[in-house]
Biotite code that builds the C-alpha atoms (Angstrom):
import biotite.structure as struc

atoms = struc.array([
    struc.Atom([5.901, 14.926, 12.888], chain_id="A", res_id=1, res_name="MET", atom_name="CA", element="C"),
    struc.Atom([8.467, 13.922, 10.269], chain_id="A", res_id=2, res_name="LYS", atom_name="CA", element="C"),
    struc.Atom([11.499, 12.020, 11.545], chain_id="A", res_id=3, res_name="LEU", atom_name="CA", element="C"),
    struc.Atom([14.681, 11.348, 9.604], chain_id="A", res_id=4, res_name="SER", atom_name="CA", element="C"),
    struc.Atom([15.818, 7.744, 10.036], chain_id="A", res_id=5, res_name="LEU", atom_name="CA", element="C"),
    struc.Atom([19.411, 7.479, 8.776], chain_id="A", res_id=6, res_name="SER", atom_name="CA", element="C"),
    struc.Atom([19.116, 7.650, 4.969], chain_id="A", res_id=7, res_name="GLU", atom_name="CA", element="C"),
    struc.Atom([15.391, 6.901, 4.895], chain_id="A", res_id=8, res_name="LYS", atom_name="CA", element="C"),
    struc.Atom([12.502, 9.202, 5.708], chain_id="A", res_id=9, res_name="ASN", atom_name="CA", element="C"),
    struc.Atom([10.053, 8.029, 8.296], chain_id="A", res_id=10, res_name="GLY", atom_name="CA", element="C"),
    struc.Atom([7.171, 9.373, 10.312], chain_id="A", res_id=11, res_name="TYR", atom_name="CA", element="C"),
    struc.Atom([6.723, 9.322, 14.075], chain_id="A", res_id=12, res_name="MET", atom_name="CA", element="C"),
    struc.Atom([3.103, 8.424, 14.841], chain_id="A", res_id=13, res_name="LEU", atom_name="CA", element="C"),
    struc.Atom([1.183, 7.685, 18.011], chain_id="A", res_id=14, res_name="LYS", atom_name="CA", element="C"),
    struc.Atom([-1.340, 4.917, 18.507], chain_id="A", res_id=15, res_name="VAL", atom_name="CA", element="C"),
    struc.Atom([-4.679, 6.472, 19.470], chain_id="A", res_id=16, res_name="GLY", atom_name="CA", element="C"),
    struc.Atom([-6.756, 5.549, 22.514], chain_id="A", res_id=17, res_name="ALA", atom_name="CA", element="C"),
    struc.Atom([-8.786, 3.084, 20.416], chain_id="A", res_id=18, res_name="LYS", atom_name="CA", element="C"),
    struc.Atom([-5.678, 1.583, 18.760], chain_id="A", res_id=19, res_name="GLY", atom_name="CA", element="C"),
    struc.Atom([-5.970, 3.573, 15.537], chain_id="A", res_id=20, res_name="GLU", atom_name="CA", element="C"),
    struc.Atom([-2.958, 4.649, 13.489], chain_id="A", res_id=21, res_name="ILE", atom_name="CA", element="C"),
    struc.Atom([-3.531, 7.514, 11.029], chain_id="A", res_id=22, res_name="VAL", atom_name="CA", element="C"),
    struc.Atom([-0.904, 7.952, 8.299], chain_id="A", res_id=23, res_name="PRO", atom_name="CA", element="C"),
    struc.Atom([0.049, 11.554, 7.525], chain_id="A", res_id=24, res_name="PRO", atom_name="CA", element="C"),
    struc.Atom([-1.847, 13.299, 4.715], chain_id="A", res_id=25, res_name="LYS", atom_name="CA", element="C"),
    struc.Atom([1.252, 13.199, 2.467], chain_id="A", res_id=26, res_name="GLU", atom_name="CA", element="C"),
    struc.Atom([1.378, 9.377, 2.691], chain_id="A", res_id=27, res_name="ILE", atom_name="CA", element="C"),
    struc.Atom([-2.395, 8.986, 2.196], chain_id="A", res_id=28, res_name="ARG", atom_name="CA", element="C"),
    struc.Atom([-2.228, 11.164, -0.918], chain_id="A", res_id=29, res_name="GLU", atom_name="CA", element="C"),
    struc.Atom([0.805, 9.324, -2.380], chain_id="A", res_id=30, res_name="LYS", atom_name="CA", element="C"),
    struc.Atom([-0.930, 5.962, -1.918], chain_id="A", res_id=31, res_name="LEU", atom_name="CA", element="C"),
    struc.Atom([-4.366, 7.230, -2.919], chain_id="A", res_id=32, res_name="GLY", atom_name="CA", element="C"),
    struc.Atom([-5.872, 6.147, 0.404], chain_id="A", res_id=33, res_name="LEU", atom_name="CA", element="C"),
    struc.Atom([-9.443, 7.275, 0.991], chain_id="A", res_id=34, res_name="MET", atom_name="CA", element="C"),
    struc.Atom([-11.417, 7.371, 4.236], chain_id="A", res_id=35, res_name="SER", atom_name="CA", element="C"),
    struc.Atom([-12.576, 3.895, 5.361], chain_id="A", res_id=36, res_name="ASN", atom_name="CA", element="C"),
    struc.Atom([-10.536, 2.194, 2.619], chain_id="A", res_id=37, res_name="GLN", atom_name="CA", element="C"),
    struc.Atom([-9.295, -1.291, 3.539], chain_id="A", res_id=38, res_name="PRO", atom_name="CA", element="C"),
    struc.Atom([-5.545, -1.748, 3.953], chain_id="A", res_id=39, res_name="ILE", atom_name="CA", element="C"),
    struc.Atom([-3.359, -4.778, 4.655], chain_id="A", res_id=40, res_name="ILE", atom_name="CA", element="C"),
    struc.Atom([-1.134, -4.974, 7.739], chain_id="A", res_id=41, res_name="LEU", atom_name="CA", element="C"),
    struc.Atom([1.724, -7.480, 7.652], chain_id="A", res_id=42, res_name="VAL", atom_name="CA", element="C"),
    struc.Atom([4.057, -8.191, 10.550], chain_id="A", res_id=43, res_name="LEU", atom_name="CA", element="C"),
    struc.Atom([7.439, -9.260, 9.144], chain_id="A", res_id=44, res_name="HIS", atom_name="CA", element="C"),
    struc.Atom([10.448, -9.822, 11.393], chain_id="A", res_id=45, res_name="ARG", atom_name="CA", element="C"),
    struc.Atom([9.283, -7.275, 13.929], chain_id="A", res_id=46, res_name="GLY", atom_name="CA", element="C"),
    struc.Atom([8.363, -4.671, 11.306], chain_id="A", res_id=47, res_name="THR", atom_name="CA", element="C"),
    struc.Atom([4.809, -3.571, 10.559], chain_id="A", res_id=48, res_name="LEU", atom_name="CA", element="C"),
    struc.Atom([4.197, -3.205, 6.816], chain_id="A", res_id=49, res_name="ILE", atom_name="CA", element="C"),
    struc.Atom([1.105, -1.300, 5.700], chain_id="A", res_id=50, res_name="ILE", atom_name="CA", element="C"),
    struc.Atom([-0.083, -1.852, 2.128], chain_id="A", res_id=51, res_name="ARG", atom_name="CA", element="C"),
    struc.Atom([-2.977, -0.449, 0.185], chain_id="A", res_id=52, res_name="LYS", atom_name="CA", element="C"),
    struc.Atom([-5.593, -3.008, -0.799], chain_id="A", res_id=53, res_name="LEU", atom_name="CA", element="C"),
    struc.Atom([-6.314, -2.255, -4.459], chain_id="A", res_id=54, res_name="PHE", atom_name="CA", element="C"),
    struc.Atom([-9.842, -2.481, -5.821], chain_id="A", res_id=55, res_name="SER", atom_name="CA", element="C"),
    struc.Atom([-10.535, -4.642, -8.864], chain_id="A", res_id=56, res_name="LEU", atom_name="CA", element="C"),
    struc.Atom([-11.021, -1.487, -10.957], chain_id="A", res_id=57, res_name="ASP", atom_name="CA", element="C"),
    struc.Atom([-7.562, -0.197, -9.926], chain_id="A", res_id=58, res_name="GLU", atom_name="CA", element="C"),
    struc.Atom([-5.965, -3.540, -10.785], chain_id="A", res_id=59, res_name="ILE", atom_name="CA", element="C"),
    struc.Atom([-7.644, -3.724, -14.193], chain_id="A", res_id=60, res_name="LEU", atom_name="CA", element="C"),
    struc.Atom([-6.534, -0.161, -15.046], chain_id="A", res_id=61, res_name="GLN", atom_name="CA", element="C"),
    struc.Atom([-2.864, -1.080, -14.614], chain_id="A", res_id=62, res_name="GLN", atom_name="CA", element="C"),
    struc.Atom([-1.002, -2.015, -17.797], chain_id="A", res_id=63, res_name="PRO", atom_name="CA", element="C"),
    struc.Atom([-0.406, -5.706, -18.349], chain_id="A", res_id=64, res_name="ALA", atom_name="CA", element="C"),
    struc.Atom([3.046, -6.899, -17.283], chain_id="A", res_id=65, res_name="LYS", atom_name="CA", element="C"),
    struc.Atom([3.128, -9.734, -19.819], chain_id="A", res_id=66, res_name="VAL", atom_name="CA", element="C"),
    struc.Atom([1.757, -9.766, -23.333], chain_id="A", res_id=67, res_name="THR", atom_name="CA", element="C"),
    struc.Atom([0.698, -13.096, -24.758], chain_id="A", res_id=68, res_name="ILE", atom_name="CA", element="C"),
    struc.Atom([-1.748, -13.973, -27.497], chain_id="A", res_id=69, res_name="SER", atom_name="CA", element="C"),
    struc.Atom([-4.710, -16.191, -26.813], chain_id="A", res_id=70, res_name="TYR", atom_name="CA", element="C"),
    struc.Atom([-3.322, -18.790, -29.216], chain_id="A", res_id=71, res_name="GLN", atom_name="CA", element="C"),
    struc.Atom([0.065, -18.855, -27.447], chain_id="A", res_id=72, res_name="ALA", atom_name="CA", element="C"),
    struc.Atom([-1.705, -19.144, -24.098], chain_id="A", res_id=73, res_name="TRP", atom_name="CA", element="C"),
    struc.Atom([-3.735, -22.131, -25.331], chain_id="A", res_id=74, res_name="LYS", atom_name="CA", element="C"),
    struc.Atom([-0.523, -23.874, -26.425], chain_id="A", res_id=75, res_name="GLU", atom_name="CA", element="C"),
    struc.Atom([1.007, -23.679, -22.937], chain_id="A", res_id=76, res_name="LEU", atom_name="CA", element="C"),
])
């Protein structure tokens, strides 16, 4: 069930009998989460943050953030 939280959109979820939390399909699709895919849970100041754990292939497919030549790198 979708819940509006002030200016942000949030989702009201229930913790299952075995402690599982299942994100809504819309969230899973936006993040590209597949069944049994590992995720990272971080507790920060009383807030649970859920992050996708990217595979090495996904990381390598992302464009480089910094461009540097091998020669320039060697001179560092």
